[in-house]
C-alpha positions as a Markdown table, in Angstrom:
| # | Residue | x | y | z |
|---|---|---|---|---|
| 1 | Met | -69.3 | 11.1 | -3.6 |
| 2 | Asn | -70.5 | 14.2 | -2.1 |
| 3 | Lys | -72.5 | 14.6 | 1.0 |
| 4 | Glu | -75.7 | 15.3 | -0.8 |
| 5 | Gln | -75.3 | 12.3 | -2.9 |
| 6 | Leu | -74.6 | 10.0 | 0.0 |
| 7 | Ile | -77.2 | 11.0 | 2.0 |
| 8 | Asn | -79.7 | 10.5 | -1.1 |
| 9 | Ala | -77.9 | 6.9 | -1.3 |
| 10 | Leu | -78.4 | 6.3 | 2.4 |
| 11 | Val | -81.8 | 7.1 | 3.2 |
| 12 | Pro | -83.7 | 4.3 | 1.4 |
| 13 | Ile | -81.2 | 1.8 | 2.8 |
| 14 | Ile | -81.3 | 2.8 | 6.5 |
| 15 | His | -85.3 | 3.1 | 6.0 |
| 16 | Ala | -85.4 | -0.5 | 4.9 |
| 17 | Ala | -83.4 | -1.3 | 7.8 |
| 18 | Leu | -85.9 | 0.3 | 10.3 |
| 19 | Ser | -89.1 | -0.3 | 8.8 |
| 20 | Gly | -89.6 | -4.0 | 8.8 |
| 21 | Asp | -92.1 | -6.2 | 11.0 |
| 22 | Pro | -91.1 | -5.8 | 14.6 |
| 23 | Asp | -92.4 | -9.2 | 15.2 |
| 24 | Val | -90.2 | -10.8 | 12.7 |
| 25 | Ala | -87.1 | -9.0 | 13.9 |
| 26 | Arg | -87.8 | -10.3 | 17.5 |
| 27 | Ala | -88.3 | -13.6 | 16.2 |
| 28 | Glu | -85.2 | -13.7 | 14.1 |
| 29 | Thr | -83.1 | -11.6 | 16.1 |
| 30 | Ala | -80.3 | -11.1 | 13.6 |
| 31 | Thr | -78.8 | -8.4 | 15.3 |
| 32 | Gln | -79.5 | -6.4 | 18.8 |
| 33 | Phe | -77.7 | -3.3 | 20.1 |
| 34 | Phe | -78.4 | -0.9 | 23.2 |
| 35 | Phe | -77.4 | 2.4 | 23.9 |
| 36 | Lys | -77.8 | 3.7 | 27.4 |
| 37 | Asp | -79.2 | 7.2 | 26.2 |
| 38 | Ser | -81.6 | 5.9 | 23.4 |
| 39 | Gly | -82.5 | 2.3 | 24.2 |
| 40 | Ser | -82.3 | -1.2 | 22.3 |
| 41 | Leu | -83.1 | -2.1 | 18.8 |
| 42 | Thr | -83.8 | -5.5 | 17.6 |
| 43 | Leu | -83.3 | -6.4 | 13.5 |
| 44 | Ser | -84.7 | -9.0 | 11.1 |
| 45 | His | -82.2 | -10.8 | 9.0 |
| 46 | Ala | -83.4 | -8.6 | 6.0 |
| 47 | Glu | -83.0 | -5.3 | 8.2 |
| 48 | Ala | -79.5 | -6.3 | 9.5 |
| 49 | Ala | -78.5 | -7.2 | 5.6 |
| 50 | Lys | -79.8 | -3.3 | 4.8 |
| 51 | Leu | -77.5 | -2.0 | 7.8 |
| 52 | Arg | -74.3 | -3.6 | 6.6 |
| 53 | Glu | -75.1 | -2.5 | 3.0 |
| 54 | Ala | -75.1 | 1.2 | 4.6 |
| 55 | Ser | -72.0 | 0.4 | 6.6 |
| 56 | Ile | -70.2 | -0.6 | 3.5 |
| 57 | Leu | -71.4 | 2.4 | 1.5 |
| 58 | Ile | -70.4 | 4.7 | 4.3 |
| 59 | Ser | -67.0 | 3.0 | 4.4 |
| 60 | Arg | -66.3 | 4.0 | 0.9 |
| 61 | Val | -66.6 | 7.8 | 1.9 |
| 62 | Phe | -64.8 | 7.4 | 5.3 |
| 63 | Pro | -62.0 | 5.0 | 4.9 |
| 64 | Lys | -59.7 | 6.3 | 7.7 |
| 65 | Val | -62.8 | 5.2 | 10.4 |
| 66 | Ser | -62.4 | 1.9 | 11.6 |
| 67 | Asp | -65.2 | -0.7 | 11.0 |
| 68 | Arg | -65.8 | -1.1 | 14.7 |
| 69 | Thr | -66.3 | 3.0 | 15.0 |
| 70 | Arg | -68.2 | 3.3 | 11.9 |
| 71 | Asp | -70.7 | 0.2 | 12.6 |
| 72 | Gln | -70.8 | 1.9 | 16.4 |
| 73 | Glu | -71.9 | 5.3 | 15.3 |
| 74 | Leu | -74.4 | 4.0 | 12.4 |
| 75 | Lys | -76.2 | 1.7 | 15.2 |
| 76 | Arg | -76.1 | 4.6 | 17.6 |
| 77 | Phe | -77.6 | 6.6 | 14.5 |
| 78 | Cys | -80.3 | 4.1 | 14.2 |
| 79 | Cys | -81.5 | 4.0 | 17.9 |
| 80 | Arg | -82.5 | 7.6 | 17.7 |
| 81 | Phe | -85.3 | 6.8 | 15.7 |
| 82 | Ile | -86.6 | 4.2 | 18.4 |
| 83 | Pro | -89.6 | 6.5 | 19.4 |
| 84 | Glu | -90.5 | 6.9 | 15.7 |
| 85 | Leu | -90.6 | 3.4 | 14.9 |
| 86 | Lys | -94.3 | 2.5 | 16.4 |
| 87 | Ala | -95.9 | 5.0 | 14.0 |
| 88 | Gly | -93.9 | 4.5 | 11.1 |
| 89 | Ile | -90.4 | 6.3 | 10.4 |
| 90 | Gln | -90.3 | 8.9 | 7.8 |
| 91 | Arg | -87.4 | 9.2 | 5.0 |
| 92 | Glu | -87.4 | 12.9 | 5.9 |
| 93 | Ser | -86.4 | 12.5 | 9.2 |
| 94 | Ile | -83.6 | 10.0 | 8.2 |
| 95 | Ala | -82.4 | 12.7 | 5.6 |
| 96 | Ala | -82.5 | 15.3 | 8.3 |
| 97 | Ala | -80.5 | 13.5 | 11.0 |
| 98 | Leu | -77.9 | 12.2 | 8.6 |
| 99 | Pro | -75.6 | 15.2 | 8.2 |
| 100 | Val | -74.9 | 15.0 | 12.1 |
| 101 | Leu | -73.6 | 11.3 | 11.5 |
| 102 | Leu | -71.5 | 12.4 | 8.4 |
| 103 | Asp | -70.2 | 15.3 | 10.1 |
| 104 | Cys | -69.1 | 13.0 | 13.1 |
| 105 | Leu | -67.4 | 10.5 | 10.7 |
| 106 | Gln | -65.6 | 13.4 | 9.2 |
| 107 | Ser | -64.0 | 14.5 | 12.5 |
| 108 | Phe | -63.1 | 11.1 | 13.2 |
| 109 | Ser | -61.1 | 10.9 | 10.2 |
| 110 | Glu | -59.3 | 14.3 | 10.7 |
| 111 | Asp | -57.7 | 13.1 | 13.7 |
| 112 | Ser | -53.9 | 13.0 | 14.2 |
| 113 | Thr | -53.1 | 9.6 | 16.0 |
| 114 | Thr | -49.8 | 8.3 | 17.2 |
| 115 | Val | -49.5 | 4.7 | 17.6 |
| 116 | Tyr | -46.6 | 2.9 | 19.4 |
| 117 | Ile | -46.5 | -0.9 | 18.9 |
| 118 | Glu | -43.8 | -2.9 | 20.5 |
| 119 | Val | -41.7 | -5.3 | 18.8 |
| 120 | Cys | -39.1 | -8.0 | 19.2 |
| 121 | Gly | -35.9 | -9.5 | 17.5 |
| 122 | Leu | -34.0 | -6.3 | 17.3 |
| 123 | Asp | -31.1 | -5.2 | 19.3 |
| 124 | Leu | -31.3 | -1.2 | 19.0 |
| 125 | Gln | -27.7 | 0.2 | 19.7 |
| 126 | Leu | -28.8 | 3.7 | 18.4 |
| 127 | Pro | -31.0 | 6.6 | 20.4 |
| 128 | Glu | -33.6 | 5.8 | 17.6 |
| 129 | Trp | -33.7 | 4.7 | 13.9 |
| 130 | Thr | -36.0 | 5.4 | 11.2 |
| 131 | Phe | -36.8 | 2.8 | 8.3 |
| 132 | Gly | -39.7 | 3.5 | 6.1 |
| 133 | Pro | -42.5 | 5.1 | 7.9 |
| 134 | Ala | -41.6 | 3.5 | 11.3 |
| 135 | Arg | -39.3 | 5.0 | 14.2 |
| 136 | Phe | -37.6 | 2.4 | 16.3 |
| 137 | Met | -36.9 | 3.5 | 19.8 |
| 138 | Lys | -36.3 | 2.2 | 23.3 |
| 139 | Gly | -39.0 | 2.0 | 26.1 |
| 140 | Asn | -37.0 | 4.9 | 27.7 |
| 141 | His | -37.1 | 7.4 | 25.0 |
| 142 | Pro | -38.3 | 10.8 | 26.1 |
| 143 | Glu | -41.0 | 11.1 | 23.9 |
| 144 | Ile | -42.5 | 7.8 | 24.7 |
| 145 | Glu | -42.6 | 9.1 | 28.2 |
| 146 | Thr | -44.2 | 12.6 | 27.1 |
| 147 | Asp | -47.0 | 10.8 | 25.2 |
| 148 | Arg | -47.7 | 8.0 | 27.8 |
| 149 | Ser | -48.0 | 10.7 | 30.6 |
| 150 | Gln | -50.9 | 12.1 | 29.0 |
| 151 | Ile | -52.8 | 8.8 | 28.5 |
| 152 | Thr | -55.2 | 7.6 | 31.0 |
| 153 | Thr | -57.2 | 4.5 | 30.9 |
| 154 | Leu | -61.0 | 4.4 | 30.8 |
| 155 | Asp | -60.5 | 3.4 | 34.6 |
| 156 | Gly | -58.6 | 6.7 | 35.2 |
| 157 | Tyr | -55.2 | 4.9 | 35.4 |
| 158 | Lys | -52.0 | 5.7 | 33.6 |
| 159 | Pro | -50.5 | 2.9 | 31.6 |
| 160 | Asp | -47.3 | 1.3 | 33.1 |
| 161 | Pro | -44.2 | 2.7 | 32.0 |
| 162 | Leu | -42.1 | 0.7 | 29.3 |
| 163 | Lys | -39.1 | -1.4 | 30.3 |
| 164 | Ala | -35.8 | 0.6 | 29.3 |
| 165 | Asp | -34.7 | -2.2 | 26.9 |
| 166 | Gln | -38.0 | -2.6 | 25.2 |
| 167 | Ile | -38.1 | -1.9 | 21.2 |
| 168 | Val | -41.1 | 0.1 | 20.3 |
| 169 | Ala | -42.0 | 1.2 | 16.7 |
| 170 | Gln | -43.9 | 4.6 | 16.3 |
| 171 | Ile | -45.8 | 5.5 | 13.2 |
| 172 | Arg | -47.9 | 8.6 | 13.1 |
| 173 | Val | -51.2 | 8.4 | 11.3 |
| 174 | Gln | -54.1 | 10.7 | 10.2 |
| 175 | Gly | -57.6 | 9.0 | 11.0 |
| 176 | Glu | -59.8 | 7.7 | 13.7 |
| 177 | Ala | -58.0 | 5.6 | 16.8 |
| 178 | Gly | -59.2 | 2.2 | 15.8 |
| 179 | Tyr | -58.3 | 2.7 | 12.0 |
| 180 | Ala | -55.1 | 4.1 | 12.9 |
| 181 | Val | -53.9 | 1.1 | 15.3 |
| 182 | Asp | -55.4 | -1.4 | 12.3 |
| 183 | Thr | -53.2 | 0.5 | 9.8 |
| 184 | Val | -50.2 | 0.6 | 11.9 |
| 185 | Val | -50.3 | -2.9 | 13.1 |
| 186 | Lys | -50.3 | -3.7 | 9.1 |
| 187 | Arg | -47.4 | -1.0 | 8.1 |
| 188 | Val | -45.0 | -2.4 | 11.0 |
| 189 | Gly | -45.7 | -5.7 | 9.9 |
| 190 | Glu | -44.5 | -4.7 | 6.3 |
| 191 | Val | -41.8 | -3.0 | 7.8 |
| 192 | Leu | -40.5 | -5.7 | 9.8 |
| 193 | Asp | -40.7 | -7.8 | 6.6 |
| 194 | Val | -38.7 | -5.8 | 4.6 |
| 195 | Ile | -36.1 | -5.7 | 7.4 |
| 196 | Gln | -36.1 | -9.6 | 8.1 |
| 197 | Phe | -35.5 | -9.6 | 4.0 |
| 198 | Leu | -32.7 | -7.2 | 4.2 |
| 199 | Ser | -30.9 | -8.8 | 7.2 |
| 200 | Leu | -30.9 | -12.3 | 5.8 |
| 201 | Arg | -27.1 | -12.2 | 5.6 |
| 202 | Glu | -26.7 | -11.4 | 9.4 |
| 203 | Asn | -29.2 | -14.3 | 10.4 |
| 204 | Pro | -27.0 | -17.3 | 11.3 |
| 205 | Gly | -30.2 | -19.5 | 11.7 |
| 206 | Ser | -31.9 | -18.8 | 8.5 |
| 207 | Trp | -31.3 | -22.1 | 7.3 |
| 208 | Glu | -30.9 | -24.2 | 10.3 |
| 209 | Pro | -34.6 | -25.8 | 11.4 |
| 210 | Asp | -33.3 | -27.2 | 14.8 |
| 211 | Gly | -31.2 | -24.1 | 15.6 |
| 212 | Leu | -31.9 | -20.8 | 16.7 |
| 213 | Cys | -33.2 | -18.1 | 14.2 |
| 214 | Phe | -34.3 | -14.7 | 15.1 |
| 215 | Gly | -37.5 | -13.5 | 13.8 |
| 216 | Phe | -39.2 | -10.3 | 13.9 |
| 217 | Tyr | -43.2 | -10.3 | 14.7 |
| 218 | Cys | -46.1 | -7.9 | 14.6 |
| 219 | Cys | -49.6 | -8.8 | 16.1 |
| 220 | Glu | -50.7 | -10.1 | 12.8 |
| 221 | Pro | -50.2 | -13.0 | 11.6 |
| 222 | Ile | -48.2 | -14.0 | 14.5 |
| 223 | Pro | -48.5 | -13.0 | 18.0 |
| 224 | Pro | -45.2 | -11.2 | 19.1 |
| 225 | Ile | -43.7 | -12.0 | 22.4 |
| 226 | Ser | -44.8 | -8.8 | 23.5 |
| 227 | Ser | -47.7 | -7.0 | 21.8 |
| 228 | Asn | -48.9 | -4.1 | 23.6 |
| 229 | Ile | -50.2 | -1.5 | 21.1 |
| 230 | Trp | -50.9 | 2.0 | 22.5 |
| 231 | Ser | -52.1 | 5.2 | 20.8 |
| 232 | Leu | -52.4 | 9.0 | 21.5 |
| 233 | Thr | -54.9 | 10.8 | 19.4 |
| 234 | Ser | -55.8 | 14.7 | 19.0 |
| 235 | Arg | -59.3 | 13.8 | 20.0 |
| 236 | Gly | -58.6 | 12.7 | 23.4 |
| 237 | Pro | -55.8 | 10.4 | 24.8 |
| 238 | Thr | -56.6 | 6.8 | 24.4 |
| 239 | Trp | -55.2 | 3.4 | 25.7 |
| 240 | Ser | -55.4 | 0.5 | 23.9 |
| 241 | Ser | -53.3 | -3.0 | 24.4 |
| 242 | Ser | -53.5 | -6.4 | 23.0 |
| 243 | Lys | -51.3 | -9.3 | 24.4 |
| 244 | Gly | -50.6 | -12.1 | 22.0 |
| 245 | Ile | -49.2 | -15.7 | 22.9 |
| 246 | Pro | -45.4 | -16.2 | 22.7 |
| 247 | Pro | -44.6 | -17.7 | 19.1 |
| 248 | Val | -43.0 | -21.3 | 18.9 |
| 249 | Ile | -39.5 | -19.8 | 17.9 |
| 250 | Val | -38.4 | -17.7 | 20.8 |
| 251 | Thr | -35.9 | -14.9 | 20.2 |
| 252 | Val | -32.6 | -14.9 | 22.4 |
| 253 | Pro | -30.4 | -12.1 | 22.8 |
| 254 | Asn | -27.5 | -13.6 | 20.8 |
| 255 | Val | -29.1 | -14.0 | 17.6 |
| 256 | Arg | -31.1 | -10.8 | 17.7 |
| 257 | Phe | -30.4 | -8.3 | 14.7 |
| 258 | Val | -28.2 | -5.5 | 15.8 |
| 259 | Val | -29.2 | -2.4 | 14.5 |
| 260 | Asn | -26.2 | 0.3 | 14.6 |
| 261 | Asp | -24.4 | 3.3 | 12.7 |
| 262 | Lys | -23.5 | 0.7 | 10.0 |
| 263 | Thr | -26.9 | -0.8 | 9.4 |
| 264 | Asp | -28.0 | 1.8 | 6.8 |
| 265 | Ser | -25.0 | 1.5 | 4.5 |
| 266 | Arg | -25.1 | -2.3 | 4.8 |
| 267 | Phe | -28.7 | -2.1 | 3.8 |
| 268 | Ala | -27.9 | 0.5 | 0.8 |
| 269 | Glu | -26.0 | -2.3 | -1.1 |
| 270 | Arg | -29.2 | -4.5 | -0.9 |
| 271 | Ala | -31.6 | -2.0 | -2.2 |
| 272 | Gly | -32.4 | -0.7 | 1.4 |
| 273 | Glu | -33.2 | 2.8 | 0.1 |
| 274 | His | -35.5 | 1.7 | -2.4 |
| 275 | Leu | -37.4 | -0.3 | -0.2 |
| 276 | Ser | -37.4 | 2.2 | 2.5 |
| 277 | Ser | -39.0 | 4.5 | 0.0 |
| 278 | Leu | -41.3 | 2.0 | -1.2 |
| 279 | Leu | -42.8 | 1.5 | 2.4 |
| 280 | Val | -43.7 | 5.3 | 2.3 |
| 281 | Glu | -45.2 | 5.3 | -1.2 |
| 282 | Leu | -48.6 | 7.0 | -1.2 |
| 283 | Ala | -49.8 | 5.5 | -4.4 |
| 284 | Pro | -47.6 | 2.2 | -5.2 |
| 285 | Ser | -47.8 | 0.8 | -8.6 |
| 286 | Ala | -48.8 | -2.6 | -9.1 |
| 287 | Phe | -45.2 | -3.5 | -9.6 |
| 288 | Asp | -44.3 | -2.0 | -6.0 |
| 289 | Gln | -47.5 | -4.2 | -4.8 |
| 290 | Asn | -46.3 | -7.5 | -6.3 |
| 291 | Leu | -42.8 | -6.8 | -4.9 |
| 292 | Leu | -43.8 | -6.2 | -1.2 |
| 293 | Thr | -45.8 | -9.2 | -1.4 |
| 294 | Ala | -42.9 | -11.3 | -2.6 |
| 295 | Ile | -40.7 | -9.8 | 0.3 |
| 296 | Thr | -43.3 | -10.9 | 2.6 |
| 297 | Trp | -43.3 | -14.5 | 1.4 |
| 298 | Val | -39.3 | -14.4 | 1.6 |
| 299 | Ala | -39.5 | -13.1 | 5.5 |
| 300 | Asn | -42.0 | -15.9 | 6.2 |
| 301 | Ala | -39.8 | -18.4 | 4.6 |
| 302 | Ile | -37.0 | -17.0 | 6.4 |
| 303 | Arg | -39.1 | -17.5 | 9.9 |
| 304 | Glu | -40.4 | -20.8 | 8.6 |
| 305 | Arg | -39.1 | -23.7 | 10.6 |
| 306 | Asn | -40.7 | -26.5 | 8.6 |
| 307 | Leu | -38.5 | -27.0 | 5.3 |
| 308 | Ala | -41.5 | -28.1 | 3.1 |
| 309 | Arg | -43.3 | -24.8 | 4.3 |
| 310 | Lys | -40.2 | -22.8 | 3.9 |
| 311 | Tyr | -39.6 | -24.0 | 0.2 |
| 312 | Leu | -43.0 | -23.6 | -0.6 |
| 313 | Ser | -43.0 | -19.7 | 0.7 |
| 314 | Phe | -39.7 | -19.1 | -1.5 |
| 315 | Tyr | -41.7 | -20.4 | -4.2 |
| 316 | Val | -44.6 | -18.1 | -3.7 |
| 317 | Ala | -42.5 | -15.3 | -3.4 |
| 318 | Val | -41.2 | -15.9 | -7.1 |
| 319 | Glu | -44.9 | -16.4 | -8.4 |
| 320 | Ala | -45.8 | -13.1 | -6.6 |
| 321 | Leu | -43.1 | -10.9 | -8.1 |
| 322 | Phe | -44.0 | -12.1 | -11.7 |
| 323 | Gly | -47.8 | -11.5 | -11.3 |
| 324 | Arg | -49.2 | -9.1 | -13.7 |
| 325 | Asp | -48.1 | -5.5 | -13.0 |
| 326 | Lys | -51.8 | -4.1 | -14.0 |
| 327 | Leu | -53.6 | -2.3 | -11.4 |
| 328 | Glu | -57.0 | -3.3 | -12.7 |
| 329 | Trp | -55.8 | -6.7 | -12.3 |
| 330 | Lys | -55.2 | -6.6 | -8.7 |
| 331 | Glu | -59.0 | -6.6 | -8.2 |
| 332 | Ser | -59.6 | -10.0 | -10.2 |
| 333 | Glu | -60.2 | -12.9 | -7.7 |
| 334 | Gly | -59.6 | -15.1 | -11.0 |
| 335 | Phe | -56.3 | -17.2 | -11.6 |
| 336 | Gln | -54.0 | -15.1 | -13.3 |
| 337 | Lys | -51.1 | -16.8 | -15.0 |
| 338 | Pro | -47.4 | -15.3 | -14.2 |
| 339 | Ile | -45.9 | -12.8 | -17.1 |
| 340 | Leu | -43.7 | -15.5 | -17.9 |
| 341 | Pro | -43.2 | -19.2 | -16.7 |
| 342 | Ile | -41.1 | -19.1 | -13.6 |
| 343 | Pro | -38.0 | -20.4 | -15.0 |
| 344 | Glu | -38.0 | -18.2 | -17.6 |
| 345 | Gly | -38.7 | -15.2 | -15.5 |
| 346 | Ile | -35.8 | -16.0 | -13.0 |
| 347 | Ala | -33.3 | -16.6 | -16.2 |
| 348 | Phe | -34.3 | -13.4 | -17.5 |
| 349 | Ile | -34.1 | -11.1 | -14.4 |
| 350 | Leu | -30.9 | -12.8 | -13.1 |
| 351 | Gly | -29.2 | -14.5 | -15.9 |
| 352 | Arg | -26.1 | -13.0 | -18.1 |
| 353 | Gly | -25.8 | -14.3 | -21.6 |
| 354 | Val | -27.4 | -17.3 | -23.2 |
| 355 | Asp | -25.6 | -19.9 | -21.4 |
| 356 | Gly | -26.3 | -18.3 | -18.0 |
| 357 | Arg | -29.9 | -17.9 | -18.6 |
| 358 | Arg | -30.4 | -21.5 | -20.0 |
| 359 | Lys | -28.7 | -23.0 | -16.8 |
| 360 | Leu | -30.8 | -20.7 | -14.3 |
| 361 | Ser | -34.1 | -21.9 | -16.4 |
| 362 | Ser | -33.1 | -25.6 | -16.1 |
| 363 | Gln | -32.3 | -25.1 | -12.2 |
| 364 | Met | -35.8 | -23.6 | -11.6 |
| 365 | Ser | -37.2 | -26.2 | -13.5 |
| 366 | Asp | -35.9 | -28.7 | -11.5 |
| 367 | Leu | -36.8 | -26.8 | -8.1 |
| 368 | Ala | -40.3 | -26.4 | -9.9 |
| 369 | Lys | -40.9 | -30.3 | -9.7 |
| 370 | Thr | -40.2 | -30.1 | -6.2 |
| 371 | Arg | -42.9 | -27.5 | -5.4 |
| 372 | Asn | -45.5 | -29.6 | -7.2 |
| 373 | Arg | -44.5 | -32.6 | -5.5 |
| 374 | Ile | -45.0 | -30.9 | -2.0 |
| 375 | Val | -48.4 | -29.3 | -3.4 |
| 376 | His | -49.9 | -32.4 | -5.2 |
| 377 | Arg | -48.5 | -35.3 | -3.2 |
| 378 | Gly | -47.7 | -33.9 | 0.3 |
| 379 | Tyr | -43.9 | -34.4 | -0.2 |
| 380 | Thr | -41.8 | -33.4 | 2.8 |
| 381 | Glu | -38.3 | -34.5 | 2.1 |
| 382 | Ile | -36.6 | -31.3 | 1.0 |
| 383 | Asp | -32.9 | -31.7 | -0.3 |
| 384 | Glu | -31.1 | -28.7 | 1.8 |
| 385 | Thr | -29.4 | -27.6 | -1.1 |
| 386 | Asp | -32.2 | -27.2 | -3.4 |
| 387 | Leu | -33.9 | -25.0 | -0.3 |
| 388 | Arg | -30.7 | -23.0 | -0.2 |
| 389 | Leu | -30.6 | -22.6 | -4.2 |
| 390 | Leu | -34.4 | -21.7 | -4.2 |
| 391 | Gly | -34.2 | -19.1 | -1.4 |
| 392 | Ser | -31.2 | -17.7 | -3.0 |
| 393 | His | -33.0 | -17.2 | -6.4 |
| 394 | Ala | -35.9 | -15.7 | -4.6 |
| 395 | Trp | -34.2 | -13.4 | -2.6 |
| 396 | Ser | -32.0 | -12.4 | -5.5 |
| 397 | Cys | -35.0 | -11.8 | -7.7 |
| 398 | Cys | -36.5 | -9.6 | -5.3 |
| 399 | Trp | -33.5 | -7.6 | -4.8 |
| 400 | Gln | -32.8 | -7.1 | -8.6 |
| 401 | Ala | -36.6 | -5.8 | -8.8 |
| 402 | Ala | -36.3 | -3.5 | -6.0 |
| 403 | Leu | -32.9 | -2.1 | -7.7 |
| 404 | Arg | -35.2 | -1.4 | -10.7 |
| 405 | Arg | -38.4 | -0.3 | -9.1 |
| 406 | Glu | -38.3 | 3.1 | -10.6 |
| 407 | Gln | -38.6 | 1.7 | -14.2 |
| 408 | Phe | -41.7 | 0.0 | -13.6 |
| 409 | Arg | -44.0 | 2.9 | -12.2 |
| 410 | Gln | -46.6 | 2.4 | -15.1 |
| 411 | Asp | -48.8 | -0.4 | -15.7 |
| 412 | Asp | -47.3 | -3.3 | -17.6 |
| 413 | Ser | -43.7 | -1.9 | -17.7 |
| 414 | Phe | -42.4 | -5.1 | -16.0 |
| 415 | His | -44.4 | -7.1 | -18.6 |
| 416 | Asp | -43.0 | -5.4 | -21.1 |
| 417 | Trp | -39.4 | -5.1 | -19.9 |
| 418 | Leu | -39.5 | -9.0 | -19.5 |
| 419 | Leu | -40.7 | -9.8 | -22.8 |
| 420 | Asp | -38.1 | -7.4 | -24.3 |
| 421 | Arg | -35.7 | -9.5 | -22.5 |
| 422 | Lys | -36.9 | -12.5 | -23.9 |
| 423 | Phe | -37.3 | -11.4 | -27.4 |
| 424 | Gly | -33.8 | -10.0 | -27.3 |
| 425 | Asn | -34.7 | -6.0 | -27.8 |
| 426 | Ala | -33.7 | -4.9 | -24.0 |
| 427 | Asp | -30.1 | -4.0 | -23.2 |
| 428 | Glu | -28.4 | -6.5 | -21.0 |
């Protein structure tokens, strides 16, 4: 949609949001906003619905502007017509003013923003380390100090310096500051989940619910021990911070994951390079999306202390991996069956030879019964051997899938590969 088409689509929607009965608006007060330079505006439920419709339409054209900033600028735009409301606002006036709003949003989209997020659970023994889109560095890194020195809070103060041993993840994003922070929080979470997945063998507490276990945390969904977020934008240095409640699992120094000059080579044996590449993929395939979702569930399982929830998380990881690898299916909200029954899927991706596949399929059928008892009967007694076996299968499936991800760039390529394996047409 070009600018002219967007203006033509927005004019009647915004007009409807500003031309209702003012008495109804005051009585309902569905939403009310105020700007010092233009006054306040009160909307009825019907008018507020139209404003939301306009905001959603704008978001499709300017995806790199945060919801908060987009809504704020749209409300500011509406307030400029307050003097015209009594006489009745004209559509021509809205159409003439809209280019200013759209140009403003476009300029926000073109901002370059550097976002820093404090993380925990890592013992960084290198000056810096890059994995996927994230650069991990310590709080005394000179680049951090250079950026921090440019930042001033709204009150005119400089942010406090970081502690020298604080680990920070840095990602640069094109887009408005609010959008950039939301995007980077999500991407850092994905990076840490993949590292959690890859570092399973170095985690001495992965299977011990009562022992120490380290975990990587980002701001969502579990608040980190330290959750300061700050950003530097090309528009003007800005500071934002968000402090979360410490999680139940406290990371202690002797179980933090060590990142050193051997980490990349260790990760390479576990498809680390493939997964690092996946994290920076601009157009991930449906299979890539399923794989990353599966790895996130494995990471959640590693961090989970309750054994029943840990078991379910491992099982959901496998279900996510074997979902249909077709982009249009990702938009569907209805139930979708996996490509193959889970026991068969695991047998065909991990099994070698007929006997090996039969054994794996039988194992997974038994493990699926425990999953069903947890979900449908509230079962809480989990056999530790079963949990370790399921976790091993879930991890190995994701590992093998990551090694083969370049094979599955097209829709249904993983689907077809599995069916070929089942019916004996694929190479062992």
